[in-house]
N, C-alpha and C positions, 0 to 999 in steps of 0.2 A: 697072148695080148693080154686074159685075165689076170695071168699073176704078174704082169706090168703094171697093171690099173689098181692092182690090190696091194703092191709094194708101193705105188706112188702116191697113195690115200693114205697109208700106215705113216708114210713118211712125213705128208703134208699134215695129219692128226699129231704128231710128232712136235714136226716143226711151230704149228700153232699154240702146240702146248708149253712152251718156251718162248714164244716169239713175246718181243718188247715191243712195248707202246708207247710212244712218246703222246703225252699230251698237254697241252698247253692252252693258253687263252687269256680275256682281260674280265676284271672285277670292278665294277662301277658301280653307285646308289642310282638311286630313281631321277636324281637332277643332273647324274653322269660325270661325277666325280669320283675320278679312281680312288680306290679302298685299298692302301695301303696294309699290309701284315694281317688280311685273312687267312682264314685257314683252310686248307683245299688237301683233302684227300678223298678213297676209296673208300668206301665205309667198309668196317671187319679186314683191315688190313693195315700195313705201317707205309703203307705208298701215297705220299702225300706231299704238300711244298706251304708257302707259306707267300703272298704276292709283294711283290716290290713296291717301290715308292710309285708307279706309273699305276699300279693297281695290276700288272702282269703276274701271268708264272706258267712254269712249265717244269715237267718232271715225267720220268719215266716208269710207266707200272710191267712189272713182271704178268701181271693177273692174264686171265683169258676168259674171253666167253661174256655174257650180262654183267655187267659190277653196278654199283650204285655211286655215284659220283656228289661228295656233300659238299657245299661252302658256308661258313660260319664267320661272324666277328659282332662283337660284344657292341648291343646295341638294333640289330637287323636280325630280320628274320630269316631261318636256315633254308640255303638253294640245295633242292638234290633231285637230281635228274639219273635217268638209265641209262648207261651207254654201253656198246660192243668193243670189247676190246680183243682184238686181231691182229695186230701190229701195223694199221694202217694210222696216221697220225689223226688225231683229234683236235681239232681247233675248237674252243666255247667261248660264247659272250653271254656273261652271269651279270645279273644285276642285282640285287638286294633291297629288299624293301625295309624301310626304318618300324620297329616293334619284334611284335613275333615274341615266340616262348622263351623264357626268360630263363628255361633249364638248358635252352640250345646256343646260349651264348659263352663264346671264345673263355675260357679262361688263361690267364697271362701269370698271374703271382704263385697259385700253386705248386707248379709242377715243376718240370725241366721241360717235358713239351706241351703243348698247348693241345686242349682236351675242350668239349663243351662242359659244363656243368653236371649234366645228367653222366657224364661218364669219367667224373672224377667223384671219388670216394672217399670226400672231403665238405665238411659246410663253408657253402660259399654266398656272399652276397658282392652284387656289381652295381653298377650305377652307369650311364653311359654320358657321354659329354652332352646330351639331349636334357638328359635329366638334371645335373650338375648346373646345365648352366641357365635354366629356367627357373632353379630355386636360388632367390638371395639371401647368402646364411650369416650369421655374423661369428659363429665362432666353428669350430669342429665339433661340437656337440651336439650344434641343432643339425648337423649331417650323420653322424653317427645316433644319435638317438633313436633313428630307425631300423637300423641294424639290428637282427634278432640277437638274442642274448646278451646284448650291448645295456645296461645302464650309464647314461651319461648325464651327469651335472653340470652345466652350462650358465648357471647363476652368475657365475664371479665374474664373466664380462666373455671378451672376443678369444681371450686366449686360456690358459692352463685348465683346458676341461677333464675334469675327473671324469677316465673311463674305466670303468671295471665289467669285467666278462665271463659270463656263467658259473657266477657265485665263488669267484676267486678272492680272496682276503687280501687288501688292496690299500693303501691313504687315497687311491685315486690317480689322477695323470696318466701316466700311458707307463704304468710299473712293468706288464705281463704282455705289452703288445704294442711292439714301437711304430712309428707312423713316418714310413716310406715314402721318398719320391723315387719315381723311373728308377724303381727297386734296389734304391743305397738308402740306409738308415737317416734319418734326419740327426738323429744323438743315434750313437755305437754301445755307451754305455749308462747307463739309467744308475742315477744315483750321485753324480760326482759333484752333484750338486740337486737341490731340489726343482730344480725350472722344467717344467714340461715340455716335451716333443715340440708342440705344437707353438712357442714362442716365437721358432726357428724361420717359422715359412707360415706364409700366409696363402686361402687360395686364388684362384683367377683365372680368366678363360683359358687360362693357357694349359688348361687340365682336360684330358681326354677321356679319362675313364680314372673310375675308382674300385678294388676291390678289398675284401676282409674275407682273409680264410680266419677260421675257425679249428681250432684243434691243435693236437699235442705233433703235428705235422708238421706244421707248419714250424716247428723247432730247427728241423735239416737244413737247410738254405739259407744261405747270407749269414745275417745277425743272428738269425735263431729268434724263438719265440714259443713260449709254454701254452698262449691262451691265443695266439694269433697276431695276425699282420695284415696292417692297415697300405696299401700301397695306393700311393697317384702315378696315375703315368702323362706324360706330360707328351701335347701334340707334338707332332714333325711334320715340317713341310713335305709336300709333295709337288707334282710336274703341274697343278690348278695353284694357281695366287688363291689366296684365301683373305680377308678382311673383313675383322669386327668392333665394332667402337660401344662403349655401352655409357651412359650415364645415367645417374642416379641420385634423386633427391631422397630423407627419411624424415619421419620427427626429430625430434631434438635434434637438429640443426646437423644432419649428419650429408654431405656431398663428397660426389664418388668419381670419378673416371676410369674407366679400363679399355684396354685392347690390345687383339691379337689383330697378327699379320704373319703370314706363313707364303711360302713358293719354294720357287728354285732362283737357281743364283748364277747367274752365268745364262740366260737363256731358255728355251723350251728344251732343248736337246739334257742340258745339264745333267752332271748327275750328281750336284751339289746344290743341298735342300735347305731352308732356315727358316722358324719358328721365332717370334718374339711377344712377349704379352709381362702386361704390368698394370699398375692400379696408382691412381694417388687420393686419397683419401681425408677428409676433414670431419670430427664427431666433436658434438660435445655431450653426446650418451656413451651407452643407452639410456644412462639416468646420469643428469646433468649436476656436474660435482661443481662446476666455476674451476674447474681443470680439463682443458678440451686437448683432443688428440688430433694428431694429423702423422702421414707418413705415407711413403711408397715401397713398393717393389718390382722389380724387372727379371724376368726370367727367360733366358731365352738359350737356342742349341743351334746345330750348326751340323748337317749329316751330310756323310762322302758318302755314296754307294759306292764300291769296289766291286770288279769284276768275281770276288770270291764272298762278299761279306759287308759289313760298313764301320765308318769311323765317324763318332757321335760326340762332339765335344758342347758342353752345356753347363749354366752356371745362371749364379741367381745373387742379387746384389737389393739387400732391404735395410732401409730407414724409418720404423716405425714405432710408433708407442702407443700406448692403450693402457685406458684404466682400469681397474680388478677388483672386485668385490667381495667382501667378503662378511659373515651373518654380524648380524648387530641387533642388539637389543630388542625385543616384538614383544609386541602384549600378552602376558601371562597367561596359559591356559588355552586363548581362542588363538593365538601366536599371529594375531592381524598387525600392519603397520600399525604404528602407535600415532598419538599427535604429540606433538612437541610443545614446549612453553609458551609459544605463539599461538597455540591450536592448531597449528596446519600438518599434515598429516608429513612423516618422516620415511623418505624413502633413501635416504641414503646418510651416515654421519661423517662421512670424509668431506674434506671443508681448505679451500682455498688459503685458509686463513694460516695452515698448518709448511705453506709452500716458504713461508718466511723463514722458520725460524734455524736457528743457526748459534753456534758457543762456541769457547774456546776448548783446545784440548792440546793433549802433550804433543800431538804434531802441528800446530795450528788451529785456525778457524775452521770449523767444518759447519758445511752449510747443507742440510737435506735435499736433497732429489725428488722430493717425494711429488714434485708435480709432473716431472719426467712418467712415473707411470711405469709400467712393465715395456724399455726399451729398449731396442735391438738395433743392429748396426753391423753389417758384415756382409758376408754371402758364402758360395759354395763354387769351386770348379770340379768337374766331372769327365772323366773322360771314358767313352764305351768301346772296347776293340769288339766286332763278332768278325767273325774269321772262318768260314768252310773249308776246311783240308781236302775233305772228299762229301760228296752224299751224306755219308754215314757218319763224320765227324768232323763236330764243332766244337768251336771255343768261343765264349760269350766269357769277356774281361774288363771288369769296371774300378778305378780309381778315381778316387774323389779326397781334395782338401778345401779344407771349412775352414771359418775363422770368421768372431763374433766377437764385439764388443756387447755386453747383455746388462742390464738392470734388472732388477724386480723387485721395487719398490712397492709397498702397498701398506695400507690403514692394518690394521688390525680390531680385532671387535671388545676390547676392553682395557682397563688398567693393567692387571693382573696384580693387582696389589692383592694381599693375602686378605682377607677379613672384608675388603669392598664390593657391593655390591653390583650390580649392572650399571644400576639408573639411581644417582644417589641423591637425597636433598642436602643439604649445607649443614646442617649437624650432623648427618650421619658421616659426610665426607671429613668432615673435623675429626670427629671420634675415629674413624679407621686406620685413620695416620699419625695418632697421640697428641694432636693441636689441641689447643685451650681455647683461641678465638683466632679470630683473622675476618676481614672483610674480602666479600667479593666483590669485583668490578669488572665492566669492559675492557678492552686496552686502552679504548680512548676516555677512560674514567668513572663510565658513568655505572651507580653501585648496580649491581644485579635485585631483581625481586623478593621477597625473603623466600616466597613458594617458587621461585627458579628450580628447578632440578637439573643435575649436573652429570656429564659424562665426561668420564677422564680414560681416554684414548693412547693408546701407543701407534708409532708411525714405525716401522720394519722398512730401513734401508738394505737393498743387495746388490755388491757390483758380480758380477757372475762372467768372466771373462773365458772364453772356449774357442780350442783348436783340435783340430782332427786330421787326422790322414787314414783312408780304410780303403782296404783293398778287398774283391770280391773277384775271384776265378772260378768258371767251371767249365770244364771238357767234357762233353755229351756223345757218345759212342750209339748210335742205334746199328743193333744186331738181330737177323731177323725180327721175331718178335720182341727183343727188349731195347728198352730205351736207358742206358747204363750212364752214370753221372758222375765223375770224380770232381771236386773242389775245397778250395778252401777260402776262409774268411780270416782278415788281419785290420788289427785297428790299433792306434797311437791315439790317444787322448788325453787332451789337459786343460783343467779346467780353473779357476780361482773359485772360493767362497767367503766374500767379506760381508760380514751383518753388521748393522748398529740398531738399537733399538733405543728409540726417543719418545719419554711418556710427554703429554700433553693436556690440559683441562679444556673443556670447553660448555655450551649449555648445549643442553638437548633438545635440540631443533634441526631442521632438517638443513644440511648444509651449515651447521653451526660457528659463531663469531668464537673465537678463544678467549677466556674467563682470568680475572687477573686475581691469584690471592693473596695478598698482605704478607709480607715474611715468609713466604712460601715460595713462589713461585716467580719467573723473569719472564714478562711478556708473553705469559701463558704455556711455557712449559716448567713441567715441575719436576723432573726427572729427567738429566743429560746422560748419553752412555749408558743406560740402565743395564743393558747387555750388549758386548762384543764379540764377536767374536771372528779369525781368520784363518781360511784351511786353503791349501794349495793341493791340487787331487790330479795325481796322474792313472792311466787304466793302459795296459794291454791285453792284448783278445788276441788268440788264434786259434782258429777252428778250422779238423780235416771233415768233410762227409762225405758218404758215397752211399750213391741212390739207384735202384733200379726198376724201371716201370716196366711190368711186362704187360703185354695188349694179347690177349685171346679171341676166341671167336666171340664167345660171352662173357669172357674172365677181364679186368683191369685190377692188376694186383702189384701193390706197391710196395717196395720194400728200403728203411734206410738208415745207414749208422751215423752219429758224429759225437765226435771226440773234442774237447776247448778246454784249454787253457786260461785262465784269467788272473793276472797279476796285478798291485796297486801301489801307488807310496802315496801314502798322507803325511803333509806339516803341518802342524797345528800351533798358532800364536796364542801362547798364556796370553792374561788380563788379569789387571788390577786395578786397584779406584785409585786417582791422581789427584790431589788439593791443583787447581789449576788456575783461582782466581779467589779474591775478597769480596765475595760477595756480602757475606756477613750471614748467608742465607745455608743452612746446615747443609741440605740435600742437596742442593746446586752446589757448592764448594769443590764436591768430588762429582769427577767423571771415570765412569770406568771404559779403559782404552787397554792397547795391548804393549804390553810390556817389553817386546822385541826378543824374548826366548822363543824355540820352539822343539818341539817334539816331532822326530820323524821315525815311521816305519814302514815297513813292506808285508806285503800279507799276498797269498797268492791261493788257487784251490784250482781243481781239476775235475772233471767231469765228463761224462758220457751220456748220449741217448739214442733211443733204437725205436722208431715207427714201424708199426705195420699198417698196411690199408688192404680190403680187398671190395669192388664193386660187380656184383651181376648181374647182367643184362637181360629180365625175365622177356621181354619182350622190346620193341622200339622205339614202348613209352611207358617202360616202367623199369627201376632200376633198384638194386639190396645193395648195402653196404655199410660195412666194419671199419674201424681204424681203431687201435691201441697205441698205446708209445708211452716210454718211461721218459722223463725229461728231469732238467734239473735247472735251476737258477742264484744265480747268483749275485748275496746281496750287497746293496748300497755300502757304495766305500766311501760316504761319508758318513753314517752311522757309524764306523770305524772306534773303538773305543781305546783307551791305551792306562795299562796300571800303574801302581806306584813305582815301579822301576822303569818307566817308558817302553813298557813291551807293550805291543797292539794285541787286543785279543783272538782268541781263535775266529776262523774265518774256515767257512766251510759253505758248499751250495747246501741250497733247502732243494729236496726232493719232491716230486709230482711226478702223476700217475691219472693219464684219463683214459677215457673209452666210451666210443658212441657207435651205435646201431640205429640206421635208417633206411628209408625209402625215396626214393625221389621219380615224380609223376608228371608227365609232359605230353600233350597230348591236342592239338587243335589248338584252340582258346582258351584251357585252363594248364596250367602248371604248378606245382603244388609238392612239398617235403615237407618230414616228419622226422624227428631221430629224438633219441633217449643217449643223455647222456652222463657219463659220471668224472668225479676231478675228487683225488687226493692230495694234499699238500702236506710233507711231515717236514718238522724240525724248520720251520716258519718261522724267521725273526723280524717280528712284527715290530715296528717300530715309528712311536708316538711322543711328538714333541708338546709338550704340556707346558704350563706357566707355573713357572715359579715364586715364591712368595714375593719377591721383590719388583718383580714383573717382566723379570724374565724366559728363560724355559731350561725345563731340564729333558731330556732324552728316554723316556720309560722304551722297555725291550720286552718281550714277552717271547717266549718260542710258543709259537702251537703248532698243533696238526688240525686241519680243519678238513671237510667232506661232505660235498655238493650232488644230489642227483637231481635230475633234469629232466621234462621234455620240452621239444620245441619244435613248430610248426609253420610253415612259410604259404601262403599261396599268392598268384596272379591269375584273377577270372577275365575274360573282356566279354564281360556276359551279351554287349550291345556294339555294333560298329561307331568306333571313335568313343566307347564307353570302358574301363576297367576299374575291377575292384581288387584289392590290394593290401596285405598287412600280414601280421609274424602275429605270434601270441606263444609266450615263454612261461611255465610254471616250474619253480624249482625247490626242493628243501635243503638246505645248508645247516652246517652248525660248526662248534670248535669240538673236536675232540682229545685236544689236550691242550692245558695254559700251562706252565710253569708256574710262572707268576701271580696267577689266580684262579686255582682247580676249581673255584665256584662257578668260573665262565666254561666250564664245562656241560654240554649240553645246552648253551645259548646258540643260538641266533648268529651269523655274523654280521659284524656292523657297516652300515649303510647298501645293506644289500638287501633289496624286497623277493620278494617271491613268486612275484605274477608282475609279466612284462607282455605288453601289448603293441600293434601298432598297426591300423587301419585306415587305409585311404584313398583316396576315389578320383578317378581321373578322366578328364575328355580333351580329346584333340579329334579336329580334324583338320588340320596342317594351316585353317584361319584362325580360328580362334580356339585357346588351351585354358584349361583350368585344373585344378587338384585340390581335395580338401582332404588335408593327416591329420587325425588324434592319436598324439601316443601318450600311452596309460605306463605309470610307473604303481605298483602297489605299495602298500605301507613297509616299512620298513626301521629298523631301531639304529638309534644313532648313533650306538657306539656297544663295546661287545657287552656290558655291562645288560644291556637292554631294558636301561634302566625310563629311556622315554622311548615312543614310539609316533615317528610321523605319521602323517595320514597320507593316502594315496594322492598321486597329480596327474590330472590331466592337460595338455597343453596340445590347442587345436593351431591349426596354421593354415592360411589359405594363400593360395596363387595365383595369379588367371591374368591371360595377354591375348593380345590382337595383331598377326601377324601380315601383311599385307605388304603386295610388289612395291616397287618404285623406281623401277627402273629396267631396258630391256634385256639386260643380262642375267638375269635371275637376282638383282640385289632385291632386298625385302627389308623392313624396318618391325619392329615387334617395340608396339608398347606396352608395357608389364604394370604389375602392380602386387603388392605381397602385403599380409598382414600376420605379422607375430606375436602368440600367446593373442589369440583372436577373440576370446572370451575374457582375457584376464585375470587370469587365475593366478590368486595366490596362496599358494601351494607352497608348500618348505623343503628347498633340495637337501637340506642338510642343518644340524643343529653344529657347534662349535669347537672344532677337532681340540683345539687347546686347551677345551674346560674337560673332554672327554670324558672318562668316569663320573665327575663331578658337577658333568650337567645336572641345574636345577630347572623347575621350570613353576619357579613362584609368582612375585608379582612382573618377572619380567624372563622372555625367555631369548637364549642368545639365537638365531638360528639364518639364515639366507635363505630370502625370498625366490621364487620364479621374477625376471624380470618383467618388466609391464606390458602392456601393449607397443609393438611400434609398429606405424606404416611407412612402406616404401614404393616409391615410384621410379620404374627407369625407362627407358629405351634405348632399342639394342637395335643397330645398322649391320648389314652383312651386305657386302659386296666383293 
C-alpha cells in the first residue's frame, strides 16, 4: 500500500508539473466598456495573449504553481493578480483604471511583441487618447514639443513643422523621423520634394494613441528611421457603440466641428466593426492675412474579426488648406515685431493683394495660386491582414495606396536681390536696382509718402502631386524564449515638383498693399518668373529585416539586422528667359520659364543596419538598459545634380552610429527615466537652398561629419490625489567635426540645435474638473552652421482646462473646455532665415520667425 501511494504521488506530481492550464476572462474599463488589444501574460514567461474586440482573452499556459498574471494597456493602471496554475480552468474579470504608472503602459510601435515601456530597451514617449483629446493643437509641433529630445519649431502655422531629434543635423521637417499612421509611413521616401509629412494628415478625434520611439533600433521595422518613429494609432470599433461630437471656436475667427462614431456592424453578435472620424474647419488665423483657409478630412476603418485573425480596411480623404508663415524683417538687435509705415505692429507681411498676380508666359496666362496656401486633396486606402497560423506563428501584412494633389504656395522673406536691404527707403530701392528715377504710387494711383519704407517680397508657387504604393509584411514566430520576426518593406513613390517664383513690391505694413514703380513694375509685379523649376522624381525601395527578441527571467535582449536598396529616377526640365510681351519695361519683358528640354538620370545605393539592445530587470521597479545601432540614411533625391554631360552626381548613403545607456524606474505614484546617448553622422550631404543674386535660389552642398552627446531625463509624479507633476529635461553637446566646403565650421555647434530642452507640466483631474499647465523651454541656439547669430532661449506656456458633467442616464457626458496657446504671449524667435543662411545679418533689421501670438480656444465635447 505504501508503494502504491508513493507511486501515485510521484505520478500526480509529474502530471501537475506538465499540466496545461486554460486561462480565460474579460478586460473592461471602470465604466464597463471592453478594452480590446490589452496585453495579458504570465509575468516572467512567454505565456499570454491580447484581448479581442469584446475585451475577451483565452490562452493556455504550461506553467504551474503560484504565478502572477499581468494585464496592461496604454493609458490605464497595470492590473496584477496571483493565480495558481494546476490544470484547472481559471476565469478572470479584469477592470482597468485610467491613469497609472506611465512605464507600465504597453508599447505597440517599437518591437514585434507587445511589452511595457519598463521592459523595452529603448527610449519611448506615449500619449493616450485621453491626453490627446483634451489638448487642442494647431500643429504637430504643438504635440511633439513636449517629447523629450525633440526640438519642434511650429511658428510656420499648422503644417510643415520643423522637427529635430537628439542633435541630428537637419533642415527640419521630418527628415530623420517619419510620421506614421497605423504603422505605415505617411510618406515613405523623404526628399522627393521638400513638403513635410504633416501636410498629408491632420489629427482628429479618431486617434487612439501616439508613440514616439527614439534611437537607432527604430530603423529595423517598416520604413525604418535613424532617429525615431512617430506613430499614431487609430480608434477601431468594439461591440459597444461610441460617439463623440466636438465644436470649437477660437480667436481670429476659427470655427471647427469634429466627430467620431464607432461600433459593431450588423448587431451585437457581429464580428465586423467600424470607426469613422473627421472634421470641417474654417480659419482666418492664426495670424490674419486676409487669406482665410478652410477644409475637411474624413478617416475611417472597417475591421472583420476572423477565427484566426482580422482584416482591416481603412482610408482617408482630405481636402484642406492652411497658410504657412516664414521669417520676415524684425527690429535689429531687439528682434521685436516692428511698426509699419502706418505706425501699427507688423505681425505678417503676407497680403491678400498678391492673390491677383498673373502674367503671360510661353504656356499662356499664369495666375498665382498663392491664396490657396498649403493645399492638399486626396487620400489613401490601407488593408491590414493579421492571421495566426498557430499560437506561435503570426502574419501581419499591410498594403497601402495613396494619391494626393498637393500645392505648397508660400510667401518668402524678401526680394533675394543682391545688394538690396531687407527693408528699403525709396532711394535705396532705386539705387540697389540701378534705377535713376521713378515715382512710387499705390495701385489706385495715390502717391506714396516720401518717407514710406518699401518691402519687396517673392511668392513661391509649388505644385507637388504625389502617389505611392507601399507594402509592409512581417512574419513572427515565438519559440521558447525567442520572438523571431522576418519582414520586408517595399515602396514605389512618384512625385512632381513644379516651382515658380514671382517678385512683387509692397509697403512695409501689416498685410500691405502693393506698390507701383513707374517704368519698372506692372500692378506691383517687379519680376515675373524670377525662377523656374520643374522635376519629376520616382523612388523604389526594398528592405529585408530580421529581428530576435529574447525574454529571459531578468534579461530582455533584442537583436536585428536590415538590408535596404534605394533607387531613383530624376527628370529635370531646363529653363531660359523668354520675351513674352511688349511692355516697354525691360525686366518685365522677359520671364524665366521651362524650355521643354529634359535631363534624366538614375541613381541607386544600398546599405545595411544592425541594432543591439539589452534590458536587465534589477527588480520589479527598476530596469537598466542599453542599445547600439549602426544605420544609414539615403540623401534626398530632389537634390541630385547632373554634370556637364548630363550624368547624375555620386549618390551614396550617409552613415550613422548611435548608442544609449539608461535606467527606468517606476513604483507607486512615481516613474522616471534617465539616459545617456551619443550620435555620430558621417558623410552627411548637408543641402541648403539660399538666395541667388537675381532673386532665385541656388543649392549649396556641404559634406559634413557631426557628433552629439547628451543626457535625457523624464519623470511623472502623482504627488497628491488627482494631481501629477511631469516633465523632461535634456542637455546635449553637439558639433561639426568635418566640413568639406567650410573647414572653418569645424568645432562649431550645429545650426538650429539648442543645448538645453525642457518640459514641465502640472495636471489635475478628478473626473469632473480637469486642467493642465505645460511650459516648454528651448535653450539658446545658433541660426546657422557658421554660428554668426545666436537666438535667445524660448519659453512657451499653454493652459488647458475643462469641466465634464453627465447629461443622460446611460453614461452620456458633456465637457466644456478652454485652452490658451502661448499664455504669456512670448515673442521669442524660432529661427532666422534659412535662405540667408551664413550671410544672415543683424543690423537695422533681422529676418526671423517669431512664435505665433496668444490664441484662445473654446470647445464643447459630447460623448454618447
